[in-house]
Each structure stands twice: as C-alpha cells, then as structure tokens.
N, C-alpha and C positions, 0 to 999 in steps of 0.2 A: 504495497498498501504505498503512495506517497504521502510523505512526511508534510504536513503543512506548515508553512512560516509562522514562527512567533512573535513575532517583534517586524515593527512598521519599517524598519531599515532596510529589510529585505537583501542584509547583503549573503553575497555568495549562493547564489541562486543556484539549484543543482540543477544539472543538465535531465530534461527529457526526455524517458528511452520510451518509443512505441514498438511494441510489441514485445514478446519474451528477450529477456538480456542472452537467454543462450541461444536466439535465432540467431546466425550469421548475419540474417538479413534485417533484423530489427532496427530500427532509425534512433539514433542519438541526437537529439538537438540542444548545442550547447547553451543557446538563450530561449526561453519558452514562450516566444513571440510570435504570433502567425499573422499573414495577411490573408484575411478573408475571401473567397472568391464574390468577384463580382462581375455580372455580366457587362461588358463595355471596357472594360476598366484593368483586368487584372492580365492583360496580355502579356506577352513576351517580355517587353521592353518596361512595362510598368515592374514586373517583378521584378527584372532585373535591377532597377532603382531602388525598389525596399530591399532587397538582398545588400547590395551596397552599404544599404543605411544600418546594416544591423537586423532584419529579420531572419527570424530560426527558420521558418518553412511559408513559403507562398505558394497559394493554393491557386491553381488557374481558373479560368472563368466558369460556371457549373455548364457541365456538360449533358444532353440528353441520352439517355443508355441507346435509345432507338437510332439518333444518328450516329453512334458508332458502329451499331450493327450491320449498317446499310450504306457504310462508308459515304454519307454526308459531307461534301466539300467542305464546307464551312467548319461542320464539327472536325474533319481532321487537320483544319488550319487551327483550330482554338486549340487541338492536341499537340501541337508541335512545340517543343520545346525549343529555348536559344542553348546556344553552345555551352557549355561548361554551369548549365543551372545547377545549385548545390544540392536540392533537390527538388526531385520532378513529382509534381504532387500533383494528383486529378480529382476533380469533385465531380460527381454521377447524377444523376438525378433518374428516379423511373418509377415504376407503379406496376413491373411484370418482371418477378424473380427469374424467370427465365431469361430473360432479355439481359438483364443487370447481368448475372452471369456470367451471361458471353463476353457482356461488355469489357468489364473488368480482365476477362483474359486478354482481350485484344489490347487495352490501355496498356496493360503492362508486356506482354507480347512484343507489338509491334509498334509501341510509343516508348515503351521503357519508363512506365511510370513506377517509380518508387515507393507512393504511398497512397492508396486509396480514400478518397473522402465521399460520404453519402450524403445527400440533402435529405432533409426531413425536415427544413424551418421556413421553405419560401412562402411568403405570403401574396404571392401576386394572383388574383383573382383567374388567371388563364391558367396558373397550376392549379392551385385548390379547387377549381369547378370540376378538375377533370379527378381530383379524389388524392392527388398529388403534396408536392411540399409539407407545408406545416400542418395539413390536415390528415395525411395518411396513417400516422401513428394512432389514431382513433380507431383504427383497424388492428387490433393487436395479433392476429392471425398474419393478416398481409405483410404489417412488417417484420414479424420475426420470420417472415419465410423470405424477404427479400435481404435480410441480413444477414441469415443463415446461408444462403446462396452468394453472396458478396463474400464471406469469410473464408466460405469455402472454396471459392474459385482464386483467390486469392492467396490463401494458404500453399495452393500447389506450386508457388514459386517464393512462398517465405515473405508475402509483401503485407504490410498490419493495413488496416483497414480503421479509418474513424467515421463520424458522424457527426452532425450537427443538427439539432432540432431548437424546439421553442419550449416556452411553457406549457403550453396548449395550443388551444382552439381560441376558447375566449375563458374569462373566470371560470365557466362553471363546465369547460369540457377541460382541465388539466391533463396535459399526458407524459410530463417528463421523466415523472417517477418511473412511470412503467417503460416509459425509452432506457433508461439508465439500468434497470434491471434487467431488461431482455439483451441491451447491447452486452453487458457484463457477461452473461448466459452463453450468449454467442459468439464470445471471444473479439469483440471490437477493443480495443488497442486504446482507446478514449474516445470521450464523450465533449462536445463543444455546446454548451449551454447560450445561446443569445435569449437573454430572461426578458423578455417578451413573450405574449402573447402573437397568436396572427391577429386577432383584429385590433390589436395596439399596432400592429406593423412596426412603425419607425416613430412614433407620437411617444410623448411623455418621457418619464423617468422608468429607467429600467429595473428591475426586480431583483437588486443582488442577493436579496436573501433567500433565492428561489437557487441560486447557485450555491451558497453556504448549505444549503439541505442535499442538494444533489451530493457535493462532496463526502458531506455525513453519511448517506448511503450506498456508496461504491468504495471500491475498494482500486479499480483502473483511474486512470488519470480526469480529470474534468478540468476542460477549459472554460474561461468566461469570456462572455461577448456583450457589449453593450453598455458606452456612453465612456467609452477610453477615449479620450481626447487627446491627453496630457499624459506626461510620464508619470507625474504625480495621480494622476487616475489609476493607472497599471497597477501603483504600487498599493494604493489604497483597496483595490477589487483584491488583490490576491492577500493581503493583510486580514482583510474583512471578511473573506469568503473561502481561504484557505483552499483556492483552487491554483492548479498546477500549472498555470498561464495564460496567456490572454491572447483572444484573437480582435483583431483591429479591422474594422471594415470603412467605412465613410468618414471616419475621424483622419485619415492620411490620404483624401481625396487633396490634389494640389499641395499636399505634405510628406512626401516621403520621408523625411528627414523625422520623423516622429515616432520613427523606429530608433535612432539614434538616440531619441531623447529619452525614448521607454530604455533601453538598453542600460544607457548611464544610469538611469531612476533606480535600476532592481540591482544595480550595484553600489547603489549609497550615494549615487553624487547627484544631487539636485539641480544641476547649471542646465537651464534650456536653453536651448539653441535657437537664436531670432536672427535669424537670415533678412539683411535688408536686400532691397528691390534686386541691386546689381546680383548678388547670390543666387535668390530666386529665379532671377531670369537667366544665369547661366545653367540652373538647373530646368529649366523649361527646356532650352534649347539642346540638352543633353537628351531628353525625355524624347523631344521630337527627331532628335538625329537614331535614336534606339529603334523609334518606331518606324522610320522611314528605311530603316533596314532590313525591317521587319515584314512590312507590308507595301511598300514603294511611296514614293512620293504622297500622288495623289490622294490615296485613301487613307495614309498616315496623317497629311494634315488636315483631312477631314474632322478623323479623330480627337486631332488634337485640341480643336476647338472649344470642345468643352474643357478639358485639362486647364486650358489655357484660363479661362474664367476662375477657376479655382484655385490655380495657382496666384493669381494676384488679386484674388477678394481682398478688400479691407486696403490696399494698397489707392496711395494718388497715380492713379492713370489718366483718367479724363474719358468721357461718352465718345469723340470722335475718334480716342485710339480703341478704348473697347468697342465698339461698332466694326472698327476695323479689323480687329481681331479676331472678331465672330466670322469672319467672311476668308480668314488667311489661305491662302492656297498652296505657298511653296515655302521652304526652308529660307529662303533669301528674302521675301516676304515677312516670315514671322522675325527673326533678324534683324531686317530695317526698324520693326513697328518698336521694338524691346529697345532697340537703341535710343529712341526719343524719351526713354523714361531718365530719371533720377536713380543712379544707380546705388547714391547714398540713402536713399528713403529707409527710413526705419521700419522694422517689421509692425503692423498694428497689431500693440499687443489688445486690444478690445476686441478680436477675434479670439482671443484664444479659451477654451475654453465651451465655445459655442459650437453646435452642431450644424455639420457638412452636408450639403443634399438634401433632400426633400424630406419634411419630416412628417406632415399629413395629420390627420387626426384620428382616432381610433373608430374603427367601421363597428355601424350597430349590425351589420350581420357581414357575416364572413358566408363567400360563396363556396357549394359545396355540391357535389353530386345530390339528386334528392333521395331521399329517405337515410343519409349518411350516416346519421348520430341513431339511427335505431338499434344499430349491432356493433357489438364492438367486438366480436371472435371472428366475424368474417373475413372472408380473402378479398372484398372489394368487389368492384365491378370491373367491367371488359373497358379500361380506360385508354383513352389513345394521349399518349404523353410526348406527341413529336413536335409540339410546339411549344416550347416553356423557355423564359429565361428570367433573371432575376440579378437586381444589384442588391446584394444581400449584404450582410455585416452590419453592425454595430456603431 
C-alpha cells in the first residue's frame, strides 16, 4: 500500500510504481505528476513541452477503441508518439469489452504503448448519451467486463492499466467507491479520481474529500484531479487527501511551466516561476515549431490559435493584435506579431489560481440512454461509441 505523506512540506516524494515491482515492465514515475488527456490539446507537441517542464507521465488525447480497431486515419495520427517520448501513454474509450480487448493489443503492439489508461469520466453529452464515459460505471457488470478484458489484454505484454473516473453521475448516483473496489480486484495499477460528478462537469469546487475516502478504501495508488492550478494546490491536495500523485488538466493550458512549479513545490521549494511576456512568447514559438514538425505548418498554425489565447491571457496585448493572432497562418506571421509585444511585461499575477478553459454550470440533467439507471448489474446496451471526444482534466 502506498504510504501517504504526513506533513505539508511533502519533501522527498517517493517515486510512483505502476504495476507489480516484480514485473520488468512496471513503470516507475519519479515525479507523480500526470498530464491529463485533453482532446485537441495533448498531442505530441504539447506533451513534449510538458515533459520538458517536469511532468512524470503525459497521456495522449482520448481515443476511441473502435477507431483503433478499424484503423481510422485520425486515430492512427493521435496514437503516434514523438521520438524519445519518456512514457508512451494511451487513453482509450469504449463501451464494448471485446473491442477494447483488441484495441489494447493494437496500442501496445503497433504503437508501443507502455501505459494504457481507460476513460470512465468523460461528461460530454455525445459520450454519455451512448452510455459511455462518466455514466458507464453505473453498469457494474459492463464496467467489470471492460476492466477485466483490458487488464488481461495488457497483461500479455506486461503493460500496466490505469483508469480515470468521476465521483458519479450526480449526487444521488455515486460510483467512485464501486469503481475503486472493482478496479483493484481486476488488477488496475492506479485510479485517478476527478473529484466532481458528471452533472458538475467542470463547474464549482472539486470535492477533495472524495479523493481522501477513495485513498482510504484502496491499496492501489489513487491520483487526484480537480482544481490543481498552482504548485501549492498540488502540495495541498496530496497532504489533505493522501493521494499518491496529481493529474493536471486545464490548469496547464497555455502554462506548461506549471509542471516545473509543481515539481519544485513537491520537493519543498515554494518558488513560483512567473515568466515575463518575452519568456512566454519564446515558449509559444517553440510550441508552434514542435506542432509544425508534427502536423505541417497549415494544420499546426490553425491548431495554435487556441493555444495562443491561453498563453497570452492577462498580458497587455491589445485587441488588434489579439484579433490578428486569432487568424495567424504561418510561423513567420506568429513571430512577427509576437515581436510587437513588450517582452519585459510582467506575468499577470491576477491570473494565478483562476480556472482556465470553460467552466460552465452544473447540469440539471445528465443525458443517458433511456432506462440507464434502472439496472446496475447489466451489461449495458448496444452502444455506438464511434464519435467521442472530450477536453478532460481538472
């Protein structure tokens, strides 16, 4: 059982081992700080930046198992790792155990995946309406069958499997305790809990007390996710909940250096890196260059438009320049526009601790297949999971 920290300083955080220590393929993560899978964000370029800043594991974008098994070209692109990626981690989504069994094998054999993560937390309606994501664990039989199939498939190659879940569908339909118990029974290496319900999506404060409870229930490591936006938040979460590590989602949008801050904070150094505008622009240009190498200039620069807004949030940029940046189409254009800015401008401290990305409001109704809540033990319905995606993370 992982030994919980006993003091706020959290000095000398122990490495996190995923899988049996006796297994030659077990993963040891020196710094237990994970980049959460985020659709349209955590491609190879962004993962490279986060690894450089100190992330322990960076998980790629959520991928549908069906897309893997049929060889969908976009899925193949999303599963392609960059050279020298420290940990090749794939998150898979699906609702059919047999399809996931095959997809896990393909991810490992054909793409070299060293860690399989399963998504049971997506709150997006186009996923939940088909019985997937955060509502799937309500069907205990289906959930167990999927976990068992994936672990068995990955075990053939000695690759550990983790999963991510939420507290439940809503306050009246919680599932995280059952998820944890079944996960541990079936050989899952670690569970990450996003401490909100599906109904809450990303709104309001995360319920860290649920992470504490899950840590107390399980002998396998529990990772915490939700409202970690600064290094001090990671320290507080691990100290308060006893979790073995943290997973960072939207808090690092436009701020990959957050991983360096968290790594330092977990080592007892509360020095916060506040890059000036020149340093941020340099990192933004590097991100663009990495993205071009991955996608080609046309597609890369279209993708960078959203990142540019996140990187420059709160800085004195000016409406005209911001508009031009939102239409940038080449690396030269980006560099030229950034050269107009004052590189000495200080980091906007008013942005510290603020949520990033859309928060939304809690939902009064979670969209699910008709009658989904009537039966907990069934294997679910014949669900089409071919069209799924989510900007996950806390």
